[in-house]
mmCIF file of the N, C-alpha and C atoms, coordinates in Angstrom:
data_MODEL
# 
_entry.id   MODEL 
# 
loop_
_atom_site.group_PDB 
_atom_site.id 
_atom_site.type_symbol 
_atom_site.label_atom_id 
_atom_site.label_alt_id 
_atom_site.label_comp_id 
_atom_site.label_asym_id 
_atom_site.label_entity_id 
_atom_site.label_seq_id 
_atom_site.pdbx_PDB_ins_code 
_atom_site.Cartn_x 
_atom_site.Cartn_y 
_atom_site.Cartn_z 
_atom_site.occupancy 
_atom_site.B_iso_or_equiv 
_atom_site.pdbx_formal_charge 
_atom_site.auth_seq_id 
_atom_site.auth_comp_id 
_atom_site.auth_asym_id 
_atom_site.auth_atom_id 
_atom_site.pdbx_PDB_model_num 
ATOM 1   N N  . MET A 1 1  ? 6.491   35.687 -12.426 1.00 0.00 ? 1  MET A N  1 
ATOM 2   C CA . MET A 1 1  ? 5.566   34.608 -12.186 1.00 0.00 ? 1  MET A CA 1 
ATOM 3   C C  . MET A 1 1  ? 5.927   33.937 -10.863 1.00 0.00 ? 1  MET A C  1 
ATOM 4   N N  . LYS A 1 2  ? 4.915   33.658 -10.070 1.00 0.00 ? 2  LYS A N  1 
ATOM 5   C CA . LYS A 1 2  ? 5.141   32.992 -8.795  1.00 0.00 ? 2  LYS A CA 1 
ATOM 6   C C  . LYS A 1 2  ? 5.491   31.534 -9.057  1.00 0.00 ? 2  LYS A C  1 
ATOM 7   N N  . ARG A 1 3  ? 6.518   31.037 -8.373  1.00 0.00 ? 3  ARG A N  1 
ATOM 8   C CA . ARG A 1 3  ? 7.077   29.734 -8.695  1.00 0.00 ? 3  ARG A CA 1 
ATOM 9   C C  . ARG A 1 3  ? 6.688   28.623 -7.721  1.00 0.00 ? 3  ARG A C  1 
ATOM 10  N N  . TYR A 1 4  ? 6.424   28.956 -6.463  1.00 0.00 ? 4  TYR A N  1 
ATOM 11  C CA . TYR A 1 4  ? 6.213   27.950 -5.426  1.00 0.00 ? 4  TYR A CA 1 
ATOM 12  C C  . TYR A 1 4  ? 4.731   27.830 -5.117  1.00 0.00 ? 4  TYR A C  1 
ATOM 13  N N  . GLY A 1 5  ? 4.210   26.590 -5.183  1.00 0.00 ? 5  GLY A N  1 
ATOM 14  C CA . GLY A 1 5  ? 2.775   26.439 -5.034  1.00 0.00 ? 5  GLY A CA 1 
ATOM 15  C C  . GLY A 1 5  ? 2.346   25.307 -4.135  1.00 0.00 ? 5  GLY A C  1 
ATOM 16  N N  . ILE A 1 6  ? 1.050   25.292 -3.901  1.00 0.00 ? 6  ILE A N  1 
ATOM 17  C CA . ILE A 1 6  ? 0.381   24.222 -3.174  1.00 0.00 ? 6  ILE A CA 1 
ATOM 18  C C  . ILE A 1 6  ? -0.725  23.699 -4.086  1.00 0.00 ? 6  ILE A C  1 
ATOM 19  N N  . ARG A 1 7  ? -0.687  22.419 -4.349  1.00 0.00 ? 7  ARG A N  1 
ATOM 20  C CA . ARG A 1 7  ? -1.731  21.765 -5.138  1.00 0.00 ? 7  ARG A CA 1 
ATOM 21  C C  . ARG A 1 7  ? -2.757  21.213 -4.154  1.00 0.00 ? 7  ARG A C  1 
ATOM 22  N N  . ILE A 1 8  ? -4.019  21.491 -4.396  1.00 0.00 ? 8  ILE A N  1 
ATOM 23  C CA . ILE A 1 8  ? -5.105  21.049 -3.524  1.00 0.00 ? 8  ILE A CA 1 
ATOM 24  C C  . ILE A 1 8  ? -5.986  20.090 -4.320  1.00 0.00 ? 8  ILE A C  1 
ATOM 25  N N  . ARG A 1 9  ? -6.174  18.887 -3.785  1.00 0.00 ? 9  ARG A N  1 
ATOM 26  C CA . ARG A 1 9  ? -7.025  17.881 -4.416  1.00 0.00 ? 9  ARG A CA 1 
ATOM 27  C C  . ARG A 1 9  ? -7.969  17.292 -3.380  1.00 0.00 ? 9  ARG A C  1 
ATOM 28  N N  . LEU A 1 10 ? -8.942  16.540 -3.849  1.00 0.00 ? 10 LEU A N  1 
ATOM 29  C CA . LEU A 1 10 ? -9.857  15.846 -2.956  1.00 0.00 ? 10 LEU A CA 1 
ATOM 30  C C  . LEU A 1 10 ? -9.303  14.454 -2.644  1.00 0.00 ? 10 LEU A C  1 
ATOM 31  N N  . PRO A 1 11 ? -9.491  13.972 -1.425  1.00 0.00 ? 11 PRO A N  1 
ATOM 32  C CA . PRO A 1 11 ? -9.041  12.616 -1.108  1.00 0.00 ? 11 PRO A CA 1 
ATOM 33  C C  . PRO A 1 11 ? -9.899  11.578 -1.826  1.00 0.00 ? 11 PRO A C  1 
ATOM 34  N N  . GLU A 1 12 ? -9.352  10.423 -2.033  1.00 0.00 ? 12 GLU A N  1 
ATOM 35  C CA . GLU A 1 12 ? -10.082 9.337  -2.670  1.00 0.00 ? 12 GLU A CA 1 
ATOM 36  C C  . GLU A 1 12 ? -11.333 9.024  -1.848  1.00 0.00 ? 12 GLU A C  1 
ATOM 37  N N  . GLY A 1 13 ? -12.446 8.869  -2.517  1.00 0.00 ? 13 GLY A N  1 
ATOM 38  C CA . GLY A 1 13 ? -13.692 8.539  -1.846  1.00 0.00 ? 13 GLY A CA 1 
ATOM 39  C C  . GLY A 1 13 ? -14.457 9.738  -1.307  1.00 0.00 ? 13 GLY A C  1 
ATOM 40  N N  . SER A 1 14 ? -13.980 10.941 -1.536  1.00 0.00 ? 14 SER A N  1 
ATOM 41  C CA . SER A 1 14 ? -14.668 12.140 -1.065  1.00 0.00 ? 14 SER A CA 1 
ATOM 42  C C  . SER A 1 14 ? -16.008 12.277 -1.771  1.00 0.00 ? 14 SER A C  1 
ATOM 43  N N  . THR A 1 15 ? -17.050 12.620 -1.033  1.00 0.00 ? 15 THR A N  1 
ATOM 44  C CA . THR A 1 15 ? -18.362 12.809 -1.648  1.00 0.00 ? 15 THR A CA 1 
ATOM 45  C C  . THR A 1 15 ? -18.362 14.006 -2.597  1.00 0.00 ? 15 THR A C  1 
ATOM 46  N N  . LEU A 1 16 ? -17.465 14.969 -2.385  1.00 0.00 ? 16 LEU A N  1 
ATOM 47  C CA . LEU A 1 16 ? -17.389 16.121 -3.288  1.00 0.00 ? 16 LEU A CA 1 
ATOM 48  C C  . LEU A 1 16 ? -16.843 15.757 -4.665  1.00 0.00 ? 16 LEU A C  1 
ATOM 49  N N  . SER A 1 17 ? -16.244 14.563 -4.802  1.00 0.00 ? 17 SER A N  1 
ATOM 50  C CA . SER A 1 17 ? -15.704 14.157 -6.107  1.00 0.00 ? 17 SER A CA 1 
ATOM 51  C C  . SER A 1 17 ? -16.768 13.540 -7.009  1.00 0.00 ? 17 SER A C  1 
ATOM 52  N N  . MET A 1 18 ? -18.009 13.515 -6.558  1.00 0.00 ? 18 MET A N  1 
ATOM 53  C CA . MET A 1 18 ? -19.086 12.995 -7.405  1.00 0.00 ? 18 MET A CA 1 
ATOM 54  C C  . MET A 1 18 ? -19.258 13.910 -8.621  1.00 0.00 ? 18 MET A C  1 
ATOM 55  N N  . PRO A 1 19 ? -19.644 13.337 -9.776  1.00 0.00 ? 19 PRO A N  1 
ATOM 56  C CA . PRO A 1 19 ? -19.716 14.110 -11.020 1.00 0.00 ? 19 PRO A CA 1 
ATOM 57  C C  . PRO A 1 19 ? -20.599 15.357 -10.957 1.00 0.00 ? 19 PRO A C  1 
ATOM 58  N N  . HIS A 1 20 ? -21.662 15.327 -10.190 1.00 0.00 ? 20 HIS A N  1 
ATOM 59  C CA . HIS A 1 20 ? -22.556 16.488 -10.135 1.00 0.00 ? 20 HIS A CA 1 
ATOM 60  C C  . HIS A 1 20 ? -22.067 17.536 -9.135  1.00 0.00 ? 20 HIS A C  1 
ATOM 61  N N  . LEU A 1 21 ? -20.967 17.266 -8.461  1.00 0.00 ? 21 LEU A N  1 
ATOM 62  C CA . LEU A 1 21 ? -20.367 18.255 -7.558  1.00 0.00 ? 21 LEU A CA 1 
ATOM 63  C C  . LEU A 1 21 ? -19.061 18.741 -8.179  1.00 0.00 ? 21 LEU A C  1 
ATOM 64  N N  . LEU A 1 22 ? -17.916 18.496 -7.560  1.00 0.00 ? 22 LEU A N  1 
ATOM 65  C CA . LEU A 1 22 ? -16.646 18.998 -8.117  1.00 0.00 ? 22 LEU A CA 1 
ATOM 66  C C  . LEU A 1 22 ? -16.041 18.058 -9.160  1.00 0.00 ? 22 LEU A C  1 
ATOM 67  N N  . GLY A 1 23 ? -16.316 16.772 -9.063  1.00 0.00 ? 23 GLY A N  1 
ATOM 68  C CA . GLY A 1 23 ? -15.778 15.805 -10.015 1.00 0.00 ? 23 GLY A CA 1 
ATOM 69  C C  . GLY A 1 23 ? -14.479 15.192 -9.514  1.00 0.00 ? 23 GLY A C  1 
ATOM 70  N N  . ALA A 1 24 ? -14.172 14.016 -10.030 1.00 0.00 ? 24 ALA A N  1 
ATOM 71  C CA . ALA A 1 24 ? -13.003 13.250 -9.579  1.00 0.00 ? 24 ALA A CA 1 
ATOM 72  C C  . ALA A 1 24 ? -11.675 13.931 -9.912  1.00 0.00 ? 24 ALA A C  1 
ATOM 73  N N  . ASP A 1 25 ? -11.630 14.738 -10.949 1.00 0.00 ? 25 ASP A N  1 
ATOM 74  C CA . ASP A 1 25 ? -10.369 15.356 -11.377 1.00 0.00 ? 25 ASP A CA 1 
ATOM 75  C C  . ASP A 1 25 ? -10.183 16.778 -10.858 1.00 0.00 ? 25 ASP A C  1 
ATOM 76  N N  . TRP A 1 26 ? -11.020 17.216 -9.910  1.00 0.00 ? 26 TRP A N  1 
ATOM 77  C CA . TRP A 1 26 ? -10.908 18.588 -9.402  1.00 0.00 ? 26 TRP A CA 1 
ATOM 78  C C  . TRP A 1 26 ? -9.575  18.794 -8.695  1.00 0.00 ? 26 TRP A C  1 
ATOM 79  N N  . GLU A 1 27 ? -8.976  19.943 -8.964  1.00 0.00 ? 27 GLU A N  1 
ATOM 80  C CA . GLU A 1 27 ? -7.773  20.376 -8.259  1.00 0.00 ? 27 GLU A CA 1 
ATOM 81  C C  . GLU A 1 27 ? -7.684  21.891 -8.354  1.00 0.00 ? 27 GLU A C  1 
ATOM 82  N N  . SER A 1 28 ? -6.941  22.458 -7.432  1.00 0.00 ? 28 SER A N  1 
ATOM 83  C CA . SER A 1 28 ? -6.748  23.894 -7.403  1.00 0.00 ? 28 SER A CA 1 
ATOM 84  C C  . SER A 1 28 ? -5.313  24.158 -6.972  1.00 0.00 ? 28 SER A C  1 
ATOM 85  N N  . TYR A 1 29 ? -4.807  25.330 -7.309  1.00 0.00 ? 29 TYR A N  1 
ATOM 86  C CA . TYR A 1 29 ? -3.437  25.699 -6.941  1.00 0.00 ? 29 TYR A CA 1 
ATOM 87  C C  . TYR A 1 29 ? -3.429  27.068 -6.280  1.00 0.00 ? 29 TYR A C  1 
ATOM 88  N N  . ARG A 1 30 ? -2.507  27.255 -5.357  1.00 0.00 ? 30 ARG A N  1 
ATOM 89  C CA . ARG A 1 30 ? -2.208  28.571 -4.790  1.00 0.00 ? 30 ARG A CA 1 
ATOM 90  C C  . ARG A 1 30 ? -0.712  28.776 -4.972  1.00 0.00 ? 30 ARG A C  1 
ATOM 91  N N  . TRP A 1 31 ? -0.342  29.957 -5.474  1.00 0.00 ? 31 TRP A N  1 
ATOM 92  C CA . TRP A 1 31 ? 1.049   30.227 -5.824  1.00 0.00 ? 31 TRP A CA 1 
ATOM 93  C C  . TRP A 1 31 ? 1.648   31.322 -4.949  1.00 0.00 ? 31 TRP A C  1 
ATOM 94  N N  . TYR A 1 32 ? 2.957   31.195 -4.665  1.00 0.00 ? 32 TYR A N  1 
ATOM 95  C CA . TYR A 1 32 ? 3.665   32.107 -3.762  1.00 0.00 ? 32 TYR A CA 1 
ATOM 96  C C  . TYR A 1 32 ? 5.014   32.486 -4.356  1.00 0.00 ? 32 TYR A C  1 
ATOM 97  N N  . ASP A 1 33 ? 5.552   33.620 -3.896  1.00 0.00 ? 33 ASP A N  1 
ATOM 98  C CA . ASP A 1 33 ? 6.829   34.123 -4.400  1.00 0.00 ? 33 ASP A CA 1 
ATOM 99  C C  . ASP A 1 33 ? 8.029   33.339 -3.879  1.00 0.00 ? 33 ASP A C  1 
ATOM 100 N N  . SER A 1 34 ? 7.918   32.765 -2.680  1.00 0.00 ? 34 SER A N  1 
ATOM 101 C CA . SER A 1 34 ? 9.068   32.061 -2.102  1.00 0.00 ? 34 SER A CA 1 
ATOM 102 C C  . SER A 1 34 ? 8.619   30.744 -1.484  1.00 0.00 ? 34 SER A C  1 
ATOM 103 N N  . ALA A 1 35 ? 9.592   29.834 -1.331  1.00 0.00 ? 35 ALA A N  1 
ATOM 104 C CA . ALA A 1 35 ? 9.306   28.552 -0.702  1.00 0.00 ? 35 ALA A CA 1 
ATOM 105 C C  . ALA A 1 35 ? 8.908   28.750 0.760   1.00 0.00 ? 35 ALA A C  1 
ATOM 106 N N  . LEU A 1 36 ? 9.520   29.718 1.435   1.00 0.00 ? 36 LEU A N  1 
ATOM 107 C CA . LEU A 1 36 ? 9.192   29.988 2.837   1.00 0.00 ? 36 LEU A CA 1 
ATOM 108 C C  . LEU A 1 36 ? 7.744   30.451 2.973   1.00 0.00 ? 36 LEU A C  1 
ATOM 109 N N  . GLU A 1 37 ? 7.336   31.359 2.101   1.00 0.00 ? 37 GLU A N  1 
ATOM 110 C CA . GLU A 1 37 ? 5.955   31.851 2.111   1.00 0.00 ? 37 GLU A CA 1 
ATOM 111 C C  . GLU A 1 37 ? 4.972   30.698 1.857   1.00 0.00 ? 37 GLU A C  1 
ATOM 112 N N  . ARG A 1 38 ? 5.299   29.848 0.908   1.00 0.00 ? 38 ARG A N  1 
ATOM 113 C CA . ARG A 1 38 ? 4.470   28.678 0.591   1.00 0.00 ? 38 ARG A CA 1 
ATOM 114 C C  . ARG A 1 38 ? 4.388   27.727 1.776   1.00 0.00 ? 38 ARG A C  1 
ATOM 115 N N  . ASP A 1 39 ? 5.522   27.457 2.421   1.00 0.00 ? 39 ASP A N  1 
ATOM 116 C CA . ASP A 1 39 ? 5.543   26.511 3.531   1.00 0.00 ? 39 ASP A CA 1 
ATOM 117 C C  . ASP A 1 39 ? 4.758   27.027 4.735   1.00 0.00 ? 39 ASP A C  1 
ATOM 118 N N  . LYS A 1 40 ? 4.784   28.328 4.970   1.00 0.00 ? 40 LYS A N  1 
ATOM 119 C CA . LYS A 1 40 ? 3.978   28.909 6.050   1.00 0.00 ? 40 LYS A CA 1 
ATOM 120 C C  . LYS A 1 40 ? 2.493   28.753 5.740   1.00 0.00 ? 40 LYS A C  1 
ATOM 121 N N  . ALA A 1 41 ? 2.108   29.005 4.496   1.00 0.00 ? 41 ALA A N  1 
ATOM 122 C CA . ALA A 1 41 ? 0.708   28.862 4.088   1.00 0.00 ? 41 ALA A CA 1 
ATOM 123 C C  . ALA A 1 41 ? 0.275   27.401 4.179   1.00 0.00 ? 41 ALA A C  1 
ATOM 124 N N  . LEU A 1 42 ? 1.149   26.490 3.800   1.00 0.00 ? 42 LEU A N  1 
ATOM 125 C CA . LEU A 1 42 ? 0.835   25.065 3.858   1.00 0.00 ? 42 LEU A CA 1 
ATOM 126 C C  . LEU A 1 42 ? 0.591   24.629 5.305   1.00 0.00 ? 42 LEU A C  1 
ATOM 127 N N  . ALA A 1 43 ? 1.447   25.064 6.218   1.00 0.00 ? 43 ALA A N  1 
ATOM 128 C CA . ALA A 1 43 ? 1.271   24.730 7.633   1.00 0.00 ? 43 ALA A CA 1 
ATOM 129 C C  . ALA A 1 43 ? -0.063  25.262 8.143   1.00 0.00 ? 43 ALA A C  1 
ATOM 130 N N  . ASP A 1 44 ? -0.422  26.456 7.726   1.00 0.00 ? 44 ASP A N  1 
ATOM 131 C CA . ASP A 1 44 ? -1.691  27.039 8.142   1.00 0.00 ? 44 ASP A CA 1 
ATOM 132 C C  . ASP A 1 44 ? -2.875  26.256 7.561   1.00 0.00 ? 44 ASP A C  1 
ATOM 133 N N  . MET A 1 45 ? -2.758  25.801 6.325   1.00 0.00 ? 45 MET A N  1 
ATOM 134 C CA . MET A 1 45 ? -3.836  25.057 5.673   1.00 0.00 ? 45 MET A CA 1 
ATOM 135 C C  . MET A 1 45 ? -4.013  23.660 6.275   1.00 0.00 ? 45 MET A C  1 
ATOM 136 N N  . GLN A 1 46 ? -2.954  23.127 6.901   1.00 0.00 ? 46 GLN A N  1 
ATOM 137 C CA . GLN A 1 46 ? -3.015  21.775 7.463   1.00 0.00 ? 46 GLN A CA 1 
ATOM 138 C C  . GLN A 1 46 ? -3.609  21.742 8.872   1.00 0.00 ? 46 GLN A C  1 
ATOM 139 N N  . ARG A 1 47 ? -3.741  22.865 9.512   1.00 0.00 ? 47 ARG A N  1 
ATOM 140 C CA . ARG A 1 47 ? -4.272  22.866 10.883  1.00 0.00 ? 47 ARG A CA 1 
ATOM 141 C C  . ARG A 1 47 ? -5.792  22.733 10.861  1.00 0.00 ? 47 ARG A C  1 
ATOM 142 N N  . ASP A 1 48 ? -6.336  22.261 11.970  1.00 0.00 ? 48 ASP A N  1 
ATOM 143 C CA . ASP A 1 48 ? -7.790  22.146 12.090  1.00 0.00 ? 48 ASP A CA 1 
ATOM 144 C C  . ASP A 1 48 ? -8.396  23.531 12.215  1.00 0.00 ? 48 ASP A C  1 
ATOM 145 N N  . LEU A 1 49 ? -9.523  23.737 11.573  1.00 0.00 ? 49 LEU A N  1 
ATOM 146 C CA . LEU A 1 49 ? -10.192 25.029 11.620  1.00 0.00 ? 49 LEU A CA 1 
ATOM 147 C C  . LEU A 1 49 ? -10.966 25.177 12.928  1.00 0.00 ? 49 LEU A C  1 
ATOM 148 N N  . PRO A 1 50 ? -10.932 26.351 13.531  1.00 0.00 ? 50 PRO A N  1 
ATOM 149 C CA . PRO A 1 50 ? -11.576 26.523 14.835  1.00 0.00 ? 50 PRO A CA 1 
ATOM 150 C C  . PRO A 1 50 ? -13.101 26.408 14.801  1.00 0.00 ? 50 PRO A C  1 
ATOM 151 N N  . ASN A 1 51 ? -13.726 26.601 13.650  1.00 0.00 ? 51 ASN A N  1 
ATOM 152 C CA . ASN A 1 51 ? -15.189 26.530 13.585  1.00 0.00 ? 51 ASN A CA 1 
ATOM 153 C C  . ASN A 1 51 ? -15.693 25.122 13.285  1.00 0.00 ? 51 ASN A C  1 
ATOM 154 N N  . TYR A 1 52 ? -14.803 24.149 13.146  1.00 0.00 ? 52 TYR A N  1 
ATOM 155 C CA . TYR A 1 52 ? -15.207 22.761 12.961  1.00 0.00 ? 52 TYR A CA 1 
ATOM 156 C C  . TYR A 1 52 ? -15.463 22.124 14.325  1.00 0.00 ? 52 TYR A C  1 
ATOM 157 N N  . ARG A 1 53 ? -16.250 21.069 14.336  1.00 0.00 ? 53 ARG A N  1 
ATOM 158 C CA . ARG A 1 53 ? -16.461 20.328 15.577  1.00 0.00 ? 53 ARG A CA 1 
ATOM 159 C C  . ARG A 1 53 ? -15.179 19.567 15.924  1.00 0.00 ? 53 ARG A C  1 
ATOM 160 N N  . LYS A 1 54 ? -14.977 19.294 17.204  1.00 0.00 ? 54 LYS A N  1 
ATOM 161 C CA . LYS A 1 54 ? -13.814 18.502 17.620  1.00 0.00 ? 54 LYS A CA 1 
ATOM 162 C C  . LYS A 1 54 ? -13.853 17.163 16.904  1.00 0.00 ? 54 LYS A C  1 
ATOM 163 N N  . GLY A 1 55 ? -12.727 16.758 16.360  1.00 0.00 ? 55 GLY A N  1 
ATOM 164 C CA . GLY A 1 55 ? -12.640 15.498 15.637  1.00 0.00 ? 55 GLY A CA 1 
ATOM 165 C C  . GLY A 1 55 ? -12.896 15.622 14.147  1.00 0.00 ? 55 GLY A C  1 
ATOM 166 N N  . ASP A 1 56 ? -13.509 16.710 13.688  1.00 0.00 ? 56 ASP A N  1 
ATOM 167 C CA . ASP A 1 56 ? -13.722 16.922 12.256  1.00 0.00 ? 56 ASP A CA 1 
ATOM 168 C C  . ASP A 1 56 ? -12.452 17.496 11.638  1.00 0.00 ? 56 ASP A C  1 
ATOM 169 N N  . HIS A 1 57 ? -12.171 17.107 10.420  1.00 0.00 ? 57 HIS A N  1 
ATOM 170 C CA . HIS A 1 57 ? -10.966 17.567 9.735   1.00 0.00 ? 57 HIS A CA 1 
ATOM 171 C C  . HIS A 1 57 ? -11.315 17.982 8.304   1.00 0.00 ? 57 HIS A C  1 
ATOM 172 N N  . VAL A 1 58 ? -10.560 18.913 7.762   1.00 0.00 ? 58 VAL A N  1 
ATOM 173 C CA . VAL A 1 58 ? -10.741 19.329 6.381   1.00 0.00 ? 58 VAL A CA 1 
ATOM 174 C C  . VAL A 1 58 ? -10.350 18.155 5.485   1.00 0.00 ? 58 VAL A C  1 
ATOM 175 N N  . ALA A 1 59 ? -11.192 17.815 4.532   1.00 0.00 ? 59 ALA A N  1 
ATOM 176 C CA . ALA A 1 59 ? -10.938 16.697 3.621   1.00 0.00 ? 59 ALA A CA 1 
ATOM 177 C C  . ALA A 1 59 ? -10.293 17.219 2.347   1.00 0.00 ? 59 ALA A C  1 
ATOM 178 N N  . GLN A 1 60 ? -8.969  17.322 2.371   1.00 0.00 ? 60 GLN A N  1 
ATOM 179 C CA . GLN A 1 60 ? -8.227  17.772 1.198   1.00 0.00 ? 60 GLN A CA 1 
ATOM 180 C C  . GLN A 1 60 ? -6.835  17.167 1.227   1.00 0.00 ? 60 GLN A C  1 
ATOM 181 N N  . VAL A 1 61 ? -6.260  17.018 0.050   1.00 0.00 ? 61 VAL A N  1 
ATOM 182 C CA . VAL A 1 61 ? -4.894  16.522 -0.084  1.00 0.00 ? 61 VAL A CA 1 
ATOM 183 C C  . VAL A 1 61 ? -4.045  17.711 -0.530  1.00 0.00 ? 61 VAL A C  1 
ATOM 184 N N  . LEU A 1 62 ? -3.029  18.039 0.258   1.00 0.00 ? 62 LEU A N  1 
ATOM 185 C CA . LEU A 1 62 ? -2.159  19.184 -0.032  1.00 0.00 ? 62 LEU A CA 1 
ATOM 186 C C  . LEU A 1 62 ? -0.789  18.678 -0.449  1.00 0.00 ? 62 LEU A C  1 
ATOM 187 N N  . GLU A 1 63 ? -0.216  19.317 -1.473  1.00 0.00 ? 63 GLU A N  1 
ATOM 188 C CA . GLU A 1 63 ? 1.069   18.878 -2.017  1.00 0.00 ? 63 GLU A CA 1 
ATOM 189 C C  . GLU A 1 63 ? 1.881   20.091 -2.440  1.00 0.00 ? 63 GLU A C  1 
ATOM 190 N N  . ARG A 1 64 ? 3.160   20.124 -2.040  1.00 0.00 ? 64 ARG A N  1 
ATOM 191 C CA . ARG A 1 64 ? 4.065   21.189 -2.505  1.00 0.00 ? 64 ARG A CA 1 
ATOM 192 C C  . ARG A 1 64 ? 4.385   20.950 -3.981  1.00 0.00 ? 64 ARG A C  1 
ATOM 193 N N  . VAL A 1 65 ? 4.360   22.027 -4.764  1.00 0.00 ? 65 VAL A N  1 
ATOM 194 C CA . VAL A 1 65 ? 4.724   21.953 -6.180  1.00 0.00 ? 65 VAL A CA 1 
ATOM 195 C C  . VAL A 1 65 ? 5.567   23.166 -6.542  1.00 0.00 ? 65 VAL A C  1 
ATOM 196 N N  . GLU A 1 66 ? 6.345   23.045 -7.612  1.00 0.00 ? 66 GLU A N  1 
ATOM 197 C CA . GLU A 1 66 ? 7.150   24.162 -8.118  1.00 0.00 ? 66 GLU A CA 1 
ATOM 198 C C  . GLU A 1 66 ? 7.053   24.194 -9.627  1.00 0.00 ? 66 GLU A C  1 
ATOM 199 N N  . ARG A 1 67 ? 6.972   25.409 -10.143 1.00 0.00 ? 67 ARG A N  1 
ATOM 200 C CA . ARG A 1 67 ? 7.004   25.603 -11.589 1.00 0.00 ? 67 ARG A CA 1 
ATOM 201 C C  . ARG A 1 67 ? 8.443   25.591 -12.050 1.00 0.00 ? 67 ARG A C  1 
ATOM 202 N N  . ASP A 1 68 ? 8.666   25.165 -13.265 1.00 0.00 ? 68 ASP A N  1 
ATOM 203 C CA . ASP A 1 68 ? 10.007  25.242 -13.844 1.00 0.00 ? 68 ASP A CA 1 
ATOM 204 C C  . ASP A 1 68 ? 10.373  26.699 -14.045 1.00 0.00 ? 68 ASP A C  1 
ATOM 205 N N  . ALA A 1 69 ? 11.621  27.016 -13.814 1.00 0.00 ? 69 ALA A N  1 
ATOM 206 C CA . ALA A 1 69 ? 12.092  28.402 -13.960 1.00 0.00 ? 69 ALA A CA 1 
ATOM 207 C C  . ALA A 1 69 ? 12.054  28.880 -15.377 1.00 0.00 ? 69 ALA A C  1 
# 
């Protein structure tokens, strides 16, 4: 089982958290075999996407998480 993860949530006040969209309690996880692999993915997820307009940013809250062994 992959132990090292990234928890993805919506920021407070996000329009996507409306009940008819994703909802206030929406979250997702991505899991990795090592902390290094997870940290590289996290750094990549935190950068601005090249297809966004200048000044636009991805609206997500990213958090490192680990499963108990």
